N, C-alpha and C positions, 0 to 999 in steps of 0.2 A: 153617493158624492161622485163628483165626475173624476174621470182616470187621468184628464191633465190640469195640475196645481199649478193656479198663477200666480198663489204667495208662498214663499218660502224662505223664513230667516228663523234656525231652528239654534244658531249662537247667541237670539233674542231669548232668555230664562222665561217669559211670561207665555210668548208662541208655543214654547218648545213644549211648553205645561198643558199648554190650554187648549192643543191642536197637532204639532208638531209629533211628539210623543208614541200617540196612538197611530198616525199615518205611519209612523216610519217603523214602529214595531210590525206593525200586520207585511207592510214590503219585504221587511227583513224574516219574517216565520213564513213566507210564501216561497222568496228567493233559496233558503233552505234547502226543501225538499227536490226543489225542482237541478240547485246544483249538483246535491248528493246521484242524482238518476244522473246527468252528466258524466260526474268523475264515474261513475260504474257504468256506463256505456263505451265511456277513453277506454277506459283501462281493463274491459271486459277478455281481452284476450289475451293475456296472462294466464288466464286460469281457462280459459277454453283450451288452448297450444295445449295443458298438461292432460289437460283430458280428453285430445287427439290423438297424443302417446298411445294410453291408456287405452285405448278403440283402435289405434294402427290404423288410422290415415297414412296414405302412401305419400307422407311428404317428409323428409329429413329436418331432422332437428336444427340447421340450417336454415331451410324454407320457414320453418313454425317461427324462428325471433326475427325474419324478416315481417311476418304481421303484427309485435311487437311493435317492431323501429317506425313502420310505417305510421300506426298511430300514436306514438308518442312522436314522432317528429313531424304530423301535417297537424295535433293536438294543440302541441308549440306552437308552428306557424299560423294560426288560426288568434292567436291569442292575438297577436301585433293588431289586425283591422279591427278584434273585440273590445280591443283596449280606448278604441272610438267610437262604438257605435253609441254609446250614451250621449252625447252631444251631438247625434249627429240624427240620432232616431228615437230614442227616450227611450229609457227603461222599461216600462212594461211593454212597448213595441216588442223590445226587444230580448226581454228573456222568453214573451212568449213564443215568437218564432222559432229562436234558437231552441228552446226549448223542446218545439214541435219535430223541428231537423231530427232530430236525434230518434225520431220513434221509425226513421227508412232503414239505418243500421242494423239495431235491433232488429225486425222483423226480415229485415235481411237475411242474418244471421240464425234468425230460427229456421227457415225454408233453406238455407242457404246447408246446415246441419243434420238435413234430414236423410244423405245422402253422404257417401267417400268418395263418387263420380265427381262429386262438385271440383270443378279445376278451382286451382291455388288464384290463378285473376280472380275470382270473383270473391274470394275470402279478404285477399290484398283490396279491392278495392270495395268490400266491406268497413275493411279495416280503415281505409282510408277518409270513410266519411262521418268513421265513429269519429276521429278528430272534433268533430262541433264541438264534444262533451270536452273537450282540454279547452277551446278555445272560447267555451259559455265561462270559464273560471273569472278570467280579464273583464267582460262584461258585467260577470254581478256584483265582482268586488266596486267596481268603479261606481256601479248604481247607488250599493249600499254605502257608499263612503262617502256620495250626495244627503243620503235621508237622515245621517247625526251628527252632532257637534261635535269642535273634535278632542274634549273631555271627556268620550263615550264611544269615540271611532276605535280605539283598541278592543276594547272585550264585543264591540258589533262587531267589526270585521273576522275576530277573531271565532266569534258565534256564526257567520256567515261561511269564513273559510274550512272551522275546525269540524262541523259539522257535514256542512257538503262535503269535505274528505270523507267523513263516514261514507261516504258511497263507493269506494273503495273494499270497507271494510264489510258493509251490507254485501256487495258483489262477493267477495271472497268466502262470505257463508254460506248468501242464500244461492247461490249460480252449486253448487255441491249439493246441499238437499234439493232444490228442483228438479236436477238430474233424476233423482232417484225415483221419481211418481209420474206416470203419465197424467199430468195435470190439464194440458188441452186438447185431450181425446183425437180425433180425426184429423185434428189441423194441425196436427206437430205431429204426425205419421206416427212411423212404427219403430220401437225401441233399439235397440245395440249395442251386442255380447260386446263387457269388458275384455278385451285380453292381456291385461296385467290389473293388479289391484290398485284401486282408488281407494279414496275418502272423503269421507266430510267432517263435520266439526264433531263429533259423536265417535267418529272411528271408522276402521278399515271397511273396506265392499271389496269383498272379493274378485279375481277371477272368473269370469263366467256369469255375472249378475249380467242385467239389463237397464240400462239408463239413454235416460232421454236428455242425448247433449245440446238437442235443437229449444231442450225448456230455456237454456243460457241466455238467449235472445229473447224470445219470443216472453220469459216474465216480467224483463223490460220494456217493452213494448206496451206490457198491461200495465206498471205504475205508472209511464208517464204522461197515457191520456190524460185521467183527468187533474195529473199537476200541472199542465197545460191550458185547463180550462179552469182550473183555480188563479193561474197567472194575468189571464186575460180579464179576467173578474174580478180579482182582488186588488194586483197592484194598479203603478201610479205612474206620466211622465213630469219629471216636475220642469214647469215652463222658464223659470229661471236659470236652469241647469241647459236644458233645451229649448231653446226661444222658437225654431222652426222643424218640428217632427214631422211637419205636415201630415195626409192625411193618413192612416192604418198602413195601407196600399202603395203609400211613397215610402212612409218609410220601411217596411216591407223592403223595398225594390232597395233602399241605400244599405240595407243587412246585408239584402243577398250579394247587394256588387262587392259590399267590402269581402264576405269573406269568401267569393269567388276566384279574387287577388288571393287570397291564402291558397286557394285547392288549386291554382296555378302554379305558384312559386312553389309546393310542397311535391306536387307531383311531377313536375321538371327536374328538383335540386333530388327526388329521390330515383327517379329513371338516369340520372346523370353518377348514383353515386350507388344504388342496386347492383349487384355482379347479375351475367347474363344469367338463365335466359329472361330477368323481370325484370334490369334493366342494363346498361352498358357497365357501368364498374369505374368506371374514368376516373371520378373524386374521392378522394379520403372523405371521414365521416367530418372533419373542424372547417375543411374548406366547401362543405355542401353546407350545411348547418352558414356559414359568413355569407354565402353567394344566395343563399336563399331569405335571409335576413333584410335583407340590403338591397335585395328588388322587392320585397314586399315591399318595405317605408319608399323606394323607387316609386312605386306603382299607384302604391295611394298619393304618393306629394303630388303626382300628374292629373291623377284624377279632376274630367272636367266639373262643373260647377261648384256648391256649395263643400261638399264631399273635398273635391281637394284643399277648396279654399279652410276650412276647417284641419282638414289633418296639419297646413303648413303653419296656421296660428298654432297648436299643441304641437306640433314638435320644437320647439322652446324649450320641451325640456331638455333637448340633448343638450343644449347650451351651458346647463348646470353641472357643473361637476358630480353636486352630492346623484342624479341620477343614473351614473357609471357606479360610484361604490356602493349604493344600495344595489344595485343590479347583483355586481357581484354576494351582495352580501345575503341577497332573496335566494341564487345557488346555493349558498351555503343550507340553507335552511331546507326552501320547498324544493328547490330542486334533487338534492337528497333524497328527500318525504319521495317525490313523488317517482324518481328513479330509482329508488332499491323495494318500492311499491310494486313498480313493471317487471324486474329484474327477480327479485325471491322466490318465485314459485319453480320458474328454470332453474333455476339456480338449486334449492330445496331438492328439487328432483334430479339433475343432473351429477352432483358434488355427492349428495348422499345417496344417489340411487344404485353406484357402483362401487366396486372394491375394487383395489388396487391388489393384484395376486401376481406372482410368480410364475411363471406356465413356460418351463424348459428353456428357465435361466432370464425369462424377458417381462417383465410390466408389462401385465393386460388389464383393461380395466372389463369387470365381469359384472352381472347386474347383482346386486344386493337383497338376498332375499330378507334382509330385516333394515330397509331401510325404509325412514320416518314419511309421511304421504304430503306432497306441499299443501292440499288441500284441504288437509287437517291443521297445519300450524301456519299457513302463511298470510293467515288472517290479522295475527296479534299481534303481529309490531302496526302496520300501517291504525290499527284499531285503539292503540297505544295513543300513537304521533294527533290523533285526529280528535280521541278525548279532553286530552292533557292543551291543544292547543287556543281554548278560550282564556284558559290559566295562565297562561303564556302573553295575554292581553292585557287579562286583569294585573298580572304583576306588572308589566311594564308601566300600566296606565300610574303604578303609585310608585315604582322606585325608577323609571327612565330605561327607554328600551335598550341602549346602547348596549349596559352594563349586564341585560341578560344576555343581549346575545353573545359578548366575549366571554361569559362563562360556559355558556351552551357549545360554545367551538372548540374551546375544551376538550368538553368531554367527548366530542365527537374527535378528536383527536386522537385521544387516549383508546376508546372505544373500535374508532375503525382500524386501527393498528391490532388488535387485542382481535377483532372477526377474522385479518388478513392472516393473523399465524393460528387460529383456528381452522378455518380454510384448508391452510398449506397440509394440515395433520390428517384431517380427513378424508384429503385427494389422496394422499399416495398411504393411506392405511386401511390393511385390510377389513377390518372392522369399524366403519365411519361412524355407523351407527354413536358411538361412546363420545365423541364431540359435539353431537349435534345439539344437544340441552344447552351446553356451553357457548354455541355460534346461535341459536334463538335466544339465546337471553340477553347479550352483546349486541344482537342486532334490536332488539327490542330498548337497550337504552339510548341507540342511536337515533329511534324514531321517536321518544319519547322529549330526546333534545332537539331534535328535529320541528316536533311541534310546537316546544317553548318556544323557539329561533320563529315561528311561524307569526307569532302575535306579537316579538319586541320588535320583530322588523315590520309588520303595518302600523307596530306603535308611530314606530321613527318617522318612514315615511310622512302619517298625519301632520305630524309637528311639525318636520322640516318643510312639508309643503302647504300653500292653498288651496281655499276648496278645490278652485277650476285647473288644479294642474295633480293636486292628489289623484284621483280618476288615472287620468293617464301615466301619471307613473307608476299607479299599483299593477295595473294592468299591461305594462311594457316591463316592467321587471318580472313580472310571472309569467310571461312570455318568452324570457330569453329561459329564466328556470324551468321553464316548463321539458326545456329542451333532454334536462336530466330524465325521462321518460325515453330518449333515443338513448341519448347515451349509455348510461350505468348500466344498459340489458349489454350492449354493441360492446363497449369495454370491456364487462365482467365475463362474456360469452369469450372475447376471444381469449380474455387470459386462461380461461377453464379449459381452451382446445389449447392452449401453449402446453396444457400444463403446470400451469404458475395462477391460481385462482386468487393469491393472498396478493399478489403485485398488483390488482388493480385496488386494494382497499388498501394497502399503505400507499398509492396516488394518492388517494381521498384526504387520505391523513394528512399530506402535504399540504393541498389546498386548504385542509382546514385550516392548519398553522398559516399560512398566510392571509385567512379571510380575519383569524386575531388579529395580526398586525396591522391590517387595515382599518378594521376599524377603532382597533384604540389611536390611530393616526388621524382618523376623520373624526372621533366623537367621543372619546377617554381623556388624552391625553392633557395636559394643562391648557397650550393655548389651542385645543381644538375647534376646529371650525362653525362645530355646534355642539357644546356640550353637554354629552349622552341624552339626546331627544327621545 
């Protein structure tokens, strides 16, 4: 079949059964592993930085936190232009090129991690480039939404996002495992020696062991190469959705132009936000995010040619009140999922890796010999959240999305407050490990709720909007929610450094309660704007 499909009407049952279902499912099952790889490369810095600490890389915890922050903010920002790529460049062209771009930060990380002499700015640049993986989610979801009829979008988008989100779990399991073996021979260089205990899925690795941290990058480059080939030869551009994608080279130019806008605004925003010597440190986190979002939208709107014209036409979504309500509700679900996925490894390391003991009448934080390894446990929550995500879409297709969103928001209020309490007890304890399993169990509950809620919010968007608007709205809401990958590590890290880690989780619990009020007002009350979509 030709790469470009000219006739597409999946709301016609005869067309769907005879032709549409087969094409849609093929594109879905190629999209999923490409999205999985994108998530893995975007979020790999959360695991890499933990191992950099264990190996004694010459960077402070604050400097290593900048890597997760840079990747998180850039990935979120790139989702804004990526939301509009399918309409101007086509699904096949977009998924192929954006997946191809991910090989650069993966290979770069592999080479940079071969020596501890690599300067911090190199890792920061690679973290910036890995943000492409975050941006790819918006393009992928926008693309898959065009292939399925409305009554099947909840499950299809849940599968794409949920199994794609397994990139987080796969990365958190695979990276610690491949670092124990010299998989890539002379290409990967020599191993390094652990200064602190590390861990994998199956147990502790003692200090003094050899490790190949560089494999954390090389393994994903090796995985992405066949997936890129599969995207090129197996996916399609839908001409009714993208009437004029142009030649593939032309389409690639459009994609790169849109991503260049995101890199420019994210880079400038990070420079103004990050403290010296990396940046100027003159903006706080919230102002930096707001300016980046506004600047990105402005530059997209004034772009010459068809990209600018198409952006203006799709910007009509911002006149709809539901765009803003669903943005907040998607922060509740996906923003929490991605933010906690990014923050959890370092949070485990810092909160449970040290004990509070009294020395000469002064409380001090000292290394905890019984600390649980973040590399052993951090994968569980994201795994549960991703695994249960399609279930959220399926249940929402049956009973309505908003009632499901309301229930999971209530669960998140209670669980977040309880996690905060456990963090407080652990941080101030001489034996913090006694609180760890309650801590991780509560976080698993939060991740499960976010996974179900991701499916329910997708369902709601699919019902409220028509086919042309649903893709950009999915992309836009996921873009803003993805800033959770930037916000959560910084908020939790700041509160940990202040000695009050529980305050971060209490703050999240208050936000979740406000989301319950918003969801009820828009979609569940007697005279709701749209009843339980």
